[in-house]
Backbone as JSON, one array per atom type, in Angstrom:
{
  "sequence": "XXXXXXXXXXXXXXXXXXXXXXXXXXXXXXXXXXXXXXXXXXXXXXXXXXXXXXXXXXXXXXXXXXXXXXXXX",
  "N": [[-1.65, 36.93, 5.52], [-0.68, 36.01, 2.66], [0.46, 34.35, -0.34], [1.61, 35.63, -3.45], [0.33, 35.24, -6.8], [2.45, 35.14, -8.57], [4.57, 34.35, -6.87], [3.63, 31.83, -6.17], [3.74, 30.53, -8.66], [6.5, 30.58, -9.03], [7.36, 28.9, -6.97], [6.12, 26.54, -7.75], [7.48, 26.1, -10.16], [10.15, 25.86, -9.25], [10.03, 23.47, -7.76], [9.24, 21.82, -9.74], [6.51, 21.19, -10.18], [3.68, 20.36, -11.85], [0.6, 21.53, -13.4], [-0.95, 19.31, -13.94], [0.04, 17.57, -11.99], [-0.95, 18.88, -9.69], [-3.68, 18.61, -10.14], [-3.93, 15.82, -9.92], [-3.23, 15.51, -7.25], [-5.35, 16.89, -6.02], [-7.47, 15.21, -6.8], [-6.74, 12.85, -5.49], [-6.97, 13.74, -2.87], [-9.74, 14.11, -2.67], [-10.58, 11.5, -2.58], [-9.22, 10.49, -0.37], [-9.68, 12.14, 1.89], [-12.28, 11.58, 3.04], [-11.6, 9.26, 4.37], [-9.98, 9.9, 6.46], [-10.79, 9.84, 9.27], [-10.68, 7.03, 9.78], [-7.96, 6.54, 9.3], [-6.8, 8.04, 11.34], [-7.84, 6.74, 13.59], [-6.64, 4.22, 13.28], [-3.95, 4.93, 13.52], [-3.82, 5.83, 16.21], [-4.5, 3.49, 17.45], [-2.31, 1.9, 16.85], [-0.42, 3.45, 18.2], [-1.09, 2.93, 20.78], [0.4, 0.75, 21.55], [2.81, 1.7, 22.43], [4.91, 2.51, 25.21], [4.65, 5.09, 26.3], [2.13, 5.87, 25.73], [0.06, 5.56, 27.66], [0.78, 7.52, 29.45], [0.01, 9.85, 28.22], [-2.55, 9.52, 27.19], [-4.46, 8.45, 28.97], [-6.92, 9.3, 29.76], [-10.04, 8.87, 28.4], [-11.68, 10.91, 27.31], [-9.87, 12.93, 26.74], [-8.28, 11.62, 24.86], [-10.17, 11.32, 22.81], [-10.61, 14.02, 22.13], [-8.04, 14.73, 21.18], [-7.8, 12.98, 19.01], [-9.82, 14.02, 17.38], [-8.81, 16.61, 16.91], [-6.51, 15.87, 15.5], [-7.62, 14.65, 13.21], [-8.99, 16.85, 12.14], [-6.89, 18.51, 11.53]],
  "CA": [[-0.36, 36.88, 4.87], [-0.7, 34.99, 1.63], [1.51, 34.49, -1.36], [1.09, 36.14, -4.72], [0.28, 34.26, -7.9], [3.82, 35.03, -9.1], [5.33, 33.53, -5.94], [3.14, 30.46, -6.31], [4.3, 29.99, -9.91], [7.93, 30.37, -8.81], [7.49, 27.69, -6.14], [5.75, 25.42, -8.62], [8.57, 25.91, -11.11], [11.32, 25.39, -8.52], [9.84, 22.07, -7.4], [8.81, 21.14, -10.95], [5.15, 20.7, -9.97], [2.85, 20.78, -12.98], [-0.84, 21.62, -13.13], [-1.43, 17.92, -13.9], [0.36, 17.07, -10.64], [-1.9, 19.47, -8.75], [-4.99, 17.97, -10.37], [-3.88, 14.47, -9.35], [-3.25, 15.67, -5.79], [-6.73, 17.22, -5.65], [-8.29, 14.01, -6.98], [-6.4, 11.94, -4.4], [-7.55, 14.31, -1.66], [-11.19, 13.85, -2.66], [-10.79, 10.1, -2.21], [-8.61, 10.19, 0.91], [-10.22, 12.94, 3.0], [-13.34, 10.87, 3.78], [-11.03, 8.14, 5.13], [-9.12, 10.42, 7.53], [-11.11, 9.3, 10.6], [-10.17, 5.66, 9.9], [-6.5, 6.63, 9.4], [-6.49, 8.54, 12.68], [-8.14, 5.66, 14.54], [-5.6, 3.19, 13.12], [-2.71, 5.47, 14.07], [-3.87, 5.82, 17.68], [-4.52, 2.08, 17.85], [-0.9, 1.51, 16.8], [0.26, 4.2, 19.25], [-1.45, 2.29, 22.05], [1.44, -0.23, 21.86], [4.0, 2.35, 22.96], [4.81, 2.68, 26.67], [4.28, 6.47, 26.63], [0.72, 6.09, 25.4], [-0.74, 5.71, 28.9], [1.14, 8.8, 30.08], [-0.62, 10.97, 27.53], [-3.93, 9.27, 26.75], [-5.19, 7.59, 29.9], [-8.29, 9.83, 29.85], [-10.73, 8.66, 27.12], [-12.16, 12.18, 26.76], [-8.7, 13.61, 26.16], [-7.95, 10.88, 23.64], [-11.17, 11.67, 21.81], [-10.32, 15.4, 21.67], [-6.81, 14.73, 20.4], [-8.1, 12.32, 17.74], [-10.6, 14.97, 16.58], [-7.88, 17.64, 16.44], [-5.65, 15.26, 14.49], [-8.4, 14.48, 11.98], [-9.28, 18.17, 11.58], [-5.64, 19.08, 11.02]],
  "C": [[-0.35, 35.72, 3.88], [0.47, 35.16, 0.68], [0.84, 34.95, -2.65], [1.07, 35.01, -5.75], [1.69, 34.05, -8.46], [4.69, 34.16, -8.19], [4.92, 32.06, -6.04], [3.72, 29.81, -7.56], [5.8, 29.72, -9.77], [8.17, 29.1, -7.99], [7.19, 26.46, -6.98], [6.89, 25.08, -9.58], [9.8, 25.32, -10.4], [11.22, 23.91, -8.2], [9.33, 21.21, -8.56], [7.45, 20.46, -10.77], [4.29, 21.25, -11.1], [1.39, 20.91, -12.54], [-1.46, 20.22, -13.11], [-1.14, 17.29, -12.54], [-0.65, 17.59, -9.62], [-3.29, 18.86, -8.91], [-5.03, 16.56, -9.79], [-3.92, 14.52, -7.82], [-4.66, 16.0, -5.32], [-7.64, 16.0, -5.74], [-8.02, 13.0, -5.85], [-7.02, 12.43, -3.1], [-9.03, 14.02, -1.56], [-11.47, 12.41, -2.23], [-10.3, 9.8, -0.79], [-9.24, 10.92, 2.1], [-11.35, 12.22, 3.73], [-12.81, 9.73, 4.66], [-10.16, 8.6, 6.31], [-9.5, 9.88, 8.9], [-10.61, 7.86, 10.81], [-8.65, 5.65, 10.04], [-6.1, 7.06, 10.8], [-6.72, 7.44, 13.72], [-7.06, 4.57, 14.47], [-4.28, 3.66, 13.71], [-2.72, 5.4, 15.6], [-3.97, 4.4, 18.22], [-3.08, 1.54, 17.86], [-0.14, 2.16, 17.96], [0.04, 3.57, 20.62], [-0.37, 1.28, 22.49], [2.7, 0.39, 22.47], [3.84, 2.62, 24.45], [4.32, 4.08, 27.08], [2.8, 6.75, 26.42], [-0.11, 6.37, 26.65], [-0.45, 7.02, 29.61], [0.35, 9.96, 29.48], [-2.11, 10.77, 27.27], [-4.7, 8.34, 27.68], [-6.64, 8.04, 30.06], [-8.98, 9.67, 28.5], [-11.25, 9.95, 26.49], [-11.03, 12.96, 26.11], [-8.29, 12.94, 24.86], [-8.91, 11.25, 22.51], [-10.91, 13.07, 21.24], [-9.1, 15.42, 20.78], [-7.04, 14.07, 19.04], [-8.89, 13.26, 16.82], [-9.69, 16.06, 16.04], [-6.98, 17.09, 15.34], [-6.39, 15.13, 13.17], [-8.69, 15.84, 11.33], [-8.04, 18.8, 10.95], [-5.35, 18.52, 9.64]]
}
């Protein structure tokens, strides 16, 4: 279930997104995607300070799986 080219152009027009905007987003993605593992690690390091952290991530294997899923997403 995809969208048609016409629908895509309508969405782009509605949100006033130009082709230059899309090119800048793609360029940013090329620079940021390789850093995703570091972003995920930093997020879970910050999360460690919350009281609920131990309730959900006391198992290191589970934490590793969740971090991988987060990075892949």
